[in-house]
N, C-alpha and C positions, 0 to 999 in steps of 0.2 A: 503494499499499500504506499503510495505517495500522496503529498498534499503539494498542489502547484498554486500558486498565487500569481495571477496574471491581472496587471493594472488593478490591484486592491480587489479582485473578484478571485474567491478560493475553489478549487476543484478536487474532489477526492479521485485519484488514478489507482485502478487496480490492473495489475500486469499478471496474467496467469497463463495457463496452457491453452486456454480457450480463446485468448486474445486480450485486446485492452479494452477497458470500460471506464467511462468518464462519469462520475456520479451515478453510478450504478446503471448506466445506459452504455450497450455495444458502442464502441468508436472504430469505425472502418474507414482506414485511409491508406493511401500509398505514399511512400517517401523515399527519394532517391537522392543521394547526395552527388551534386554536379561537380563540385570543388570543395577545398577546404572552407568550411564555414558556410557554404551556400548549397541549398536543398530545393527541389521540386517536389511539391505535394500535390495529390489528387484528393479530395474529399467531397462527397455529394456531388459529382459529376463537375466540380469545379478546380481550376488550375491556381495554384499558389506559389510564388516565388518566396523562399525564406532565407535569410542572411542573419548570422550570429555576428552583432556589432561589438559587444562586449561581454567578457566572462569573468565572473568572480568565482573560482573554486571554493574557496574558503567559506564564503557565504552561501554558496549555491545559488547564485543570481546570474542573470543574464538579461542582456538587453537585446531583443531580437525585432528585426524589420520583416514584416509579411506584407507583399506587395508594396504599398507605400506607407502603411502604418507602422509604428514602432509600439513594443510591448515589452514592458518590465516584467520579468517572470523570476520567481525565486521558488526553490523546490525543498521539500524538507522529506527526507526518507523516514523508514518505521524507527529508527534510532533518534533522529530529530525530534519525531512527535512523541516518543516515550520521555525524553528529557524535558519536554514542554509539559507534558501530563505530570511529571514529578516536581516541576517547579524549578528544573535547572536548566532551561532552554539558554539562559544567557548568562547561565554562570562562568563559564570560561571565556566570554567575550567582554568582560568588563575592562580588564587591563592586557595589554598587549607586551609580550616578553620579546618576541622577534618575528621576523617576517622571512619565511622560508619560500624557495622557488617551488612552486607548485608541479613544475614539469621543465625539462631542459629548454633552454632557449636563449636568446639575445636581448639584453637590456636595450630598451630603446631610449627611454627618458627615466630620470629621477625627478619626482614632483615635490620632494620635501628635502630640507638640510639639517644638518645637526642642530639640535637645541628647538626644533619646530615641535609644537604641540599637535596630535592628530586626535580626532575623534572618530567613531565607529562610521565607516562609509567614505571617509576621505581618501581620495586617489594619493597612492604612495609612488608607485612605479609603472612603468609600462613594460611589459614582456613579450616580446614576439616569439612564438612558437608555433611551428608547422603553418608557417604564411600567415598566421593570424595575430593580430596584437590584442593581448590581454591586459586589461587593466586591473591591477592589484590594489585593493583598497584595505584600508584598516579595519578589523574584525573587533576592535575595542578601542578604548583610550591610551594614550602613551606620550612620553616625549621622546623624539629620536635622538639617541645615544651615538650611536655610530653606523655609518653606511659604509657597508663592505663591497660595493659594486659600483663601476662607472657606466655610463653609455657605451654602448657598441661591444660590451665585455659579455662572453659567453658563460652561460650558468649552468650547473648541473641540478637535477631535482633533488629537492630538499636542501640545498645550499643555502646557507644563511645569508639574506641580502640586506636586511636592516636589523639593528638591535635597538630596542627602547628600553627606557628607565622606568 
C-alpha cells in the first residue's frame, strides 16, 4: 500500500498480482519510458506525455509535468505510513546531520555556503545523475558546517556532500 499526495489531494494506491488500484478502483494504463525522465502514457484512450522535472529521494517527492500541467507529488510507503500512525513520522526530520548522495552523479551547483541556516524543503544542491538534474533539499533544520564537494565534482552513492551543525 502506498499513499500518494498530488497537489494536496491524497490517493491510496494498492499494488498486487491483480494489478494497480487507486482508491480501491482498478487503474488500467500503459506507460513507456521514452528516454530518461520522459514517459508516454495511455489512459482511458487518451495519450499523455510525462516528464520528471525534480526528484527528492529523501523526502520521496517529485515535480512532474504531464502535458503542460505541473504536479507536485509525494509518496509514502507502508513504513512511512506506520511511522505516521505511531506519531514518529517527522521524528528524524527535525535536525539534519549530513546530506549524502542518494546516487552516483555529478555536482551541478551548490546552493548554500558554510554558516547558512537551512529549513526543511530548502534547496541545498543539484546533482546530475542519468542525464537528469536532481534537486536535493533539506529534510530538516540545520546550519551548514562544511561543504565537502564542489561543482563539476563526481560523487558516489552515500558519499557525504554537506555536514550540518
